[in-house]
Legacy VTK file of the C-alpha trace (Angstrom):
# vtk DataFile Version 3.0
C-alpha trace
ASCII
DATASET POLYDATA
POINTS 81 float
3.620 11.547 -11.324
1.551 10.221 -8.446
-1.677 8.270 -8.549
-4.196 7.413 -5.842
-6.661 4.565 -5.608
-9.041 3.269 -2.958
-9.338 -0.150 -1.344
-12.398 -1.108 0.725
-11.485 -1.954 4.311
-13.095 -5.350 4.861
-11.911 -5.992 8.399
-10.055 -4.598 11.357
-7.557 -1.847 10.458
-5.018 -3.203 12.944
-5.088 -6.646 11.299
-4.840 -5.037 7.868
-1.707 -3.119 8.836
-0.173 -6.251 10.368
-0.807 -8.208 7.134
0.590 -5.393 4.994
3.691 -5.148 7.165
4.245 -8.920 7.000
3.760 -8.966 3.213
6.213 -6.088 2.815
8.841 -7.964 4.849
8.315 -11.097 2.737
8.963 -9.042 -0.400
12.001 -7.223 1.044
10.108 -3.937 1.039
10.054 -1.158 3.612
6.883 -0.479 5.588
6.182 1.952 8.396
2.872 3.082 9.728
-0.070 2.442 11.980
-3.835 2.027 11.730
-4.320 5.553 10.420
-1.473 6.186 7.944
1.954 5.078 6.775
4.509 4.664 4.014
5.960 1.811 1.981
8.732 1.330 -0.574
10.155 -1.540 -2.545
11.316 -2.520 -6.028
11.353 1.095 -7.132
7.789 1.788 -6.012
7.117 4.225 -3.176
3.866 5.349 -1.672
1.737 6.098 1.308
-1.603 4.992 2.667
-4.301 6.536 4.798
-7.207 4.764 6.482
-10.414 6.806 6.417
-13.463 5.048 7.807
-13.978 1.878 5.780
-11.572 2.857 2.970
-7.811 2.727 2.557
-6.535 5.422 0.204
-3.205 4.490 -1.366
-1.094 7.072 -3.167
1.821 5.890 -5.264
4.403 8.669 -5.283
7.148 6.989 -7.329
7.410 4.073 -9.749
9.721 3.041 -12.559
8.435 4.056 -15.981
8.537 0.485 -17.266
6.138 -0.809 -14.575
2.545 -0.405 -15.711
-0.012 1.237 -13.409
-2.407 -1.750 -13.353
0.398 -4.006 -12.083
1.334 -1.502 -9.373
-2.262 -1.125 -8.210
-2.864 -4.882 -8.170
0.372 -5.587 -6.310
-0.143 -2.878 -3.689
-3.810 -3.792 -3.234
-2.718 -7.362 -2.466
-0.633 -6.030 0.437
-3.763 -4.505 1.952
-6.094 -7.426 1.193
LINES 1 82
81 0 1 2 3 4 5 6 7 8 9 10 11 12 13 14 15 16 17 18 19 20 21 22 23 24 25 26 27 28 29 30 31 32 33 34 35 36 37 38 39 40 41 42 43 44 45 46 47 48 49 50 51 52 53 54 55 56 57 58 59 60 61 62 63 64 65 66 67 68 69 70 71 72 73 74 75 76 77 78 79 80
């Protein structure tokens, strides 16, 4: 089951991607992408993102059943904050 959510883009997309990539490395997660789209994976959670105007759309494509959706959304949103 996949789920998508939206995060407002509050700054430069290039800086956002750089912060997300750094945060992923700090959490031993995989991250690949650019200012328009990419993928990430770590701790059993996998997903993709797409930047559209002033919004980042994140789609979680895989997560362990025991991890609750609110925790996933909060954790992933923090990577793009």
